[in-house]
N, C-alpha and C positions, 0 to 999 in steps of 0.2 A: 932126733930119728935122725940117721946117718941119710945122706942124699940116696945113696944106692937102694936102700932100703924102703925110700922116698919114692922113686922111680918105677920101683917094682909094684909099690899100692896105687900107683896114679895111674900104671896100666892096666892095672884089673879093675881097678874103678873104671877106667875105660870100658873095655871090655866088659862089663855088667852091666854097665850102662848102656849100652849099645846092644846087648842081646836083652833087657828089660825091654829099652824104644821101640825094639823093631818087632816083639812079640804081638803086638795087638795088630800092627797093618799085616803082620804075614798071616794072622788067625782069618782077617779080614780076605786076604788076598786067596787063600783056602776056599774058604767058600762062594766067593763068586768063581771060580774056577768048577769048583759043584755045581753052582748054578746054571755054568758053561755049559757044561757037561751031558746036564739036565736038558736044556733047550735045543738042543741038537745040533746039526752041522752049522760052522762057523759062517757068521752074517753074508762074508762074501758069497755063497753057495746058495743061501736062502731065498725065496722070491723077496720083491719089494714090501709087498704088503707085510710077507711075514716078520720081517724088522720091527714093526711096533713093542714095545715093552707090554707084559704084562703087568707086571706089578711096580710098584714107588722104588724099589731096590734094584730089577732089573733096569728102569729107567737113568737111573744113574750112572749104571754099567756100561751105555749104550750110547754115551753123550760122546761127540766125537774131541779129540783134541783141537784146543784153537791152532791157529796161525800160526809159528814162529815169531818169536821177538825178533825186528831185525835188528844187527848189531850196531848198539850207538851209546854213547854215555846217555845216562838216566838221574834224574832230578829223585829226590826223595820224595815230593809232592807225585810223580808219576808211579815210582816204585809201590806207593802205598795202592795205586790203584789195581796193582794185580796180586792181590791178597785172598784171590781165590773166591770172590765173591761174585763175578763175572763172570760167570761162564765160557764167555766169549774171549776173555782176556788169558794173554801167558800166564802162567803159575812165577812167578819171581822172587828171589830174593838175594841179598846181599850178605859177602863175608871177608871183611879186610876190606871194605870198600870196592869189591867187584861182585856183576849182576850177573845170576845165572838164571838161567831161562830151566825150571822144575817141572816144567809141565807135565812131563813123561812120567815123574814120580810123586805123579797126583794121589793115588792112593795113602803118600806119607804126608804132602804136602797139602791138599784140597781141602774142602771140607770134611770134619770126621777125622783129620788123619793126625796123627801123633805128634807131627812137626808141624800142623796150620798155624801154631800162633808164629814161625818163620815166615812164613809167605807174606810178601811186601814189606820187607821190613831189613836192615842189617842187622842181624842175629849173633853176630862174632862174640858177643859176650856169652851170650846162652852156651852159642856152640863149645867156646872155650872152657864154662864150668860144668855143661854136661848138664846143663839146666832145661826145660818145659817151663818153668816159673813166667808166664809173660812179662813178668816184672824185670827179669833178664835180658829181654829181647832188645839188645843197641846193639852202639858199633861201641861202647865204652869199654876196652879192655884196659883201663889203667891201674885196675886192682889185679890181675890176671899174673900169677906165677906162670914162671920158666916154663914150669911142667904142662901149666893150662894156654900156654904158649904152641906148646907142641903138639897138645891135645887139636885147638883151632886152628894149625896148621894140618893138621893130619884130613880134617875136615875141608880146608880149602882142596888139598889133592883128589880127595873123593869125589867134590864134584867137577874137579879138572874134566877128572877120567869120564865122569857119568854123564856131564850137563852143559848145553850150548854156554860159551861165556856171550853175553849182549854188550857187557862195557863197564864201566863204571861209576860209582856215583858222584857226579860232578861237586853236590853239594853237602855230600853226606861229611860224618863226623869222625871219621875210624881215622888214626892218626898215619899220617904219609911215613913211608923212610922205615928205619929199625931192619931192615934185608929180610925181612918176611914178607915183602909184598911181591905177588904173584906175576905183576907186569900187565903194560897195559893193553888189552885185548890188538 
């Protein structure tokens, strides 16, 4: 298959995969909005006693975001603690050895989210290969094709534009150098 045709296939696969992966969180977001509209005015205008959730699903919606993660380098062990299992901790993930605070995207990266397997880990390989298979969640991109590395670069650009950069994984295994390094925080 020619290089141009392969490029188009990778691009088409990227968009199709992204649409499929985003379908579930978007449905969940719609149902949350419907529940919110049926609850009345936003929490800031309701009396304090009215803030108590009425159902278990509502309780998850009313959990406040944790405090922002302070900037600084992170170890792999510390990153694992930010996988969403403790709602008081920010949600973190790493891509290409750079750590991002994805707490604002907890519908995607938190418990029950489509990308929950990525939280608390360097998920470079899974992002490059566009896989949600937990066995792909690692920093090892040694078998990634140039097209897959382009997909990984696209994901990193998305993280850079949407989420605060915390720092770097100091003891991570993502290969340094290679020109695609997003740089130090």
